[in-house]
N, C-alpha and C positions, 0 to 999 in steps of 0.2 A: 254305207258304213253300218257296222253292227256293234252294239255295246249292251252288256247285261251283267247283272250280279248272279252268282250261282252258288250252289252247294254240291259237292261231289263225294261219291263213295267209290273206292277202288279196292279190289281184292287181288292178292297175289296168289301164285300157284300153290304156295304153302298154306294158304288159308288166312293169312293176315289181312285184316280190313283196316284201311286208313280213311280218314275223313278230312275234308278241307273245304274252304270256302274262298270266294274271291270275286274278281271282276275281270272281264275280258273286253278289249276294244279291238276291232278289226277295221282297217282302212285299206280296202283292196285297190282304191284308186292309186295309192302310193306303194302298194305291196308291203304293208307294214301292219304289225299287230303288237299289242301289249297284253300280257297275262299277269294279273296281280293275284297271288295265291297266299292263303294263310292256313297254317296247320298248327293246332294248339298242343297236341299230345305227342310230340316227337321226343326222342331220347334226350335232346338238348333243350327241351322246353318249347316255347312258342316260336314259330318260324314264319317270317314274312319274305316273300320274293316278288320282285317285279322283273319279268322277262320281256324285253323289248327287242323286236326283230325288224330290221329294215332290209327288205329284199330287192329294192330297185337300185337306184344309184348309190354308189359307195356302200354295198351290202355290209351290214354290221349287226352284231348281237350285243346287247347289254343285259347284265344280270345284277340287279341290286338286291342284296340279301341282308336281312336283319334278324339277329337272334335276340329276342327280348330278354330272356332270363340271363343270358350271358353278357348283355350290354355290348354286343358286337355288331359292327356294320361294315360292309364293304360293297363296292360296285365295280364289277369287272367288265371290260370291253373285249370282245373277241372278233377276229376275222371270220367271215362266213365260211363254213366248212365245205369241203367237196364230198359229195355223196359217193359211196362205193358203187360199183357197176351193177351188182346183183339186183337191188330193188328197183332200179330205174325202169326197167321194162314192165314190171308189175304195176308200178305207179301210173305209167303212161297208159297201160291197158285199162286199169280201173277208172282212170279219168274219163274214158269214153262212155262209161255207163252212168246215165242220169239217175236221180232219185226216182223210185217207183213206189206206187201205193202197195201196201202190204196187208193192212187190216184196220179195224176200228177198235179203239180202247178208250179209257177215260183217265184223266189225271185230276185229282182233287175235285171230282164231280163234273169236270168239263169233258165233253165228247171230243175225242181227238182221232185224227187219221194218222196211222203209223206209216211213215215212208222209210224205205231202206235203200242203201247203195253200198257197193263194195269199196273197201279201202285196199291197201296193199297187204301182203303177208297173211292172207286169209281172214282179215278182220272185216267186220261190217258195221256201218253206222246206221242206227235206228233213231228216227226223229218223231216225236209226238207233236203234231201240229193241231192247234185249236182251229177247227174249220169254221167256227162261228165268230172268231175274233175280228175286230175292226182292222187288225193288221194280219192278213192271212199268211204273211211270210214269217210271223213270229211263232216259235215253237215253245213248248212248255218243258220238254225233257229230251235228253239224248242219251243213248247207250252205245257202248262199243262192245261188239260180240266177237267171239272167236271159238270155233268148234262147238257151238251151241251153248257156250258159257258167257255170262255177262262179266266183262273185265272191269268196266267203269260205268257208273250211272251219274248223270249230271241233271240237276233240277234248276230251272231258271227261276230265280227269286224275284227279279225285277228287270224290266227292259229300261235302258237308259236312253230315252228319246230326247232329242234337242241338244245333246252334248257335242262339243267341238272335238270329235274323235282325233283329227290330225294333231291337236295339241297334246292329247293324252298319250300318244304313241312316241313322244319325244322324251329323252332322258332329262331329269330335273338337274339343275345346276347344283342343288344341295347334295346330290348323291356323290359328287366328286368321282366320277367313273374314271378308271385308269386301265390302260392296256398292258401295264407292267405285270407280267405273270409272277415275278418274285415277290410282289407286294401282297399276294393272296395269303390270308391268315387262317381261314377256317373252312371255306366252302368252295366248291367248284361245280359248274355244270358239266354233265357228261357229254360235252360237245366234241372234243377231239377224239376220244376213244370210241365213241358211238357203240357202246356195248348194248346188250339186249334190253337193259332197263330204260334206254332212251330211244328206242326205235321209232316211237311215235313222233318225237321231236325231230329226228333225222328225216322222216318222211315229210313232215310239215314244212321243214326248211327247204327241201328240194321242190316241193309242190309250189310254195310261195314264189320261188324264183322262175320256175320253168313251165308250170302247167296252168290250166284255166282258173279263173277266179272262183268259180263254183266249186271245183274240186279242192282248191287250196283251202277254202273255208271249211269243207268237210274234215280235212286233215287237222286243221287248227282246232276245231271243236273237240277232236279226240285228245287234246292236250290237258283239258281240265281234269285235275285229279291225278295226272300221270307225269308231271314234270320231275325228272330225276335229278336230285341234288345229292352230292357226296359231301357230308359234313365231317370235318376232322374233329373227332371227339376229344375232349380234354384229356391231357396226360395225367396219370396218377402222380401225386407228389413223391419226389425222391427222398423218402424219409431217411434212408441210410446215408444220405449226403449232408444232412443237417448237422451243423457243428454246435448249435446251442438252441435249446427249446425250453420254454416254460409255459404251463397252462394249468388252469383249474378245470375240474370236470365233475359231472354228476352222471351216474349210471344206475340202471335198474336191472335186477336179475329176476327173471320169471315173474315180474310184477310184484315181487315181495319187497317193497320198500326201496329207498334210494341209498346209494353209497356215493359220498362226495369226497373230494380230495384234490391233490395237486401233484404235478409232475415237473421235474426239472432235469435237463440233460446238459452237461458241459463236455462236449465231445473232445475238445482240445486237451483237456486234462483227464479224460477218462472217468468222469464222475456221473452217477445217476442217483437221483433222489425221488422217492415215491411215497406218498402218505395218503391213506384212505380211512374214512370213518363211516361206520354203518349206523343204522337207525337206533341201535342200542347204546351207541356212544363208544363202542370199541374202536380203537385206532391202531392201525398197522402201519409201521414206517419201515421202508427199505432204503438202505444206503449201500451203494456199490462204488468202490474205487478200483478201477481196473489195475490188475497186477499187484494189488495190496490186500483188500479184504472185502467181504460182503457181510452186512449186518441186518438183522431183522428184529424189530422191537414191537411187542404187542402190549398195549395199554388198555385194560378194561376199566370201567368206571369203579372208583373206590377200591381198586386192587393194585398191588405193587406191579410195576412193569416187568415184563420178561423179555430178555434179549439173547439172541444167538448170533455169534460172530465167527466167521470162518475165513481163514487166510486164502488168498488167491495169488499164488506165486506166478511169476512171469512165464513160467513154462506152460501154465494152463491157459491163461488169457493174457495176451500181450497188449491188445488194444480193442477198441469197440468193434472193429471190423471182423473180429473173430467171434462175436456174438451171433446168435441165430439171425438170419436176414429176414426182414419183413417183406411179405409179398406185395407186389405193386398193385394188384387188384385190377378188375375190369370195370370200365365205366358203365353204369347202369342207366342213369337219367339225372336230370336236374330236379332237386326237391327243395321245398321251402321249409326252413327251420326258423320259426319266429319271423323276423323281418328280413332274414338273409336268404338269398338263393344259393344253394350249395350243390356241388357236383358229388353224386353218390357213386362210390366205388365199392366193389364187392370182391 
């Protein structure tokens, strides 16, 4: 059994760097493992995932996913996928090569031996092993290399000794895992499509079922920091479909004082009301009745109000759908506004 806490850094070909942390439990006696990962700075806020894989009897995959900022949770259950033919031969050839000594280095002041071994698809596993440790099988760091570049680097934070690993690789009843695909609300593992973002998972799944325990562990270690999750980002609010809206607001222009006011929309009757007051006390009020008139009133402190009213015949604007449409915007990320977690669209 193998179990440890880790922190991982992964770099994409485009130069994007992602950081995550978590725990992994590997039970090769039953051909099973669990990867618990946490990523804090995703577009949808903090994300937690537990990936459980059972590769022996009744092969099954469980993915328990939690989005903290969105207060969303779901657990999906998948049938074990079938690997495409192309990488099988590569995996089987790589599995024949054991770990070999490469060089000496140090990690946090500890002298380590670096051992390397090939994975499939031109990737290599590098392991930093503390040669003076009481547990010579325990390593301090692992890296996945490809074409001379480091794809992922994982640092072992703590070895979990004495834990009941077979218990940790079982799904919890509180997760309420389901195999119903139609119930998925916001996330999916890239298991069925097996596109390039999840080739490490694809290789690990095949190795766990078909190849030696030693090589399977190598492929599983490559998953830390690389588990591919597709998250359905929130949809922008359909502002054009709202029939009635009222709200108060405060806004700032170039940092020069606040403007406060209120807005009201009665879509059924084609009416819009908007009032805003700046820091000098000047108040601007707009009233729009579709097909009838639009009026603007300006009231400065201690001065008579000024008002302009223009007719709006039906030939010009017949209903609110004829007004300029509001853009739906693109989801950026989840942001905190006071005590509220909000979806930011731009």
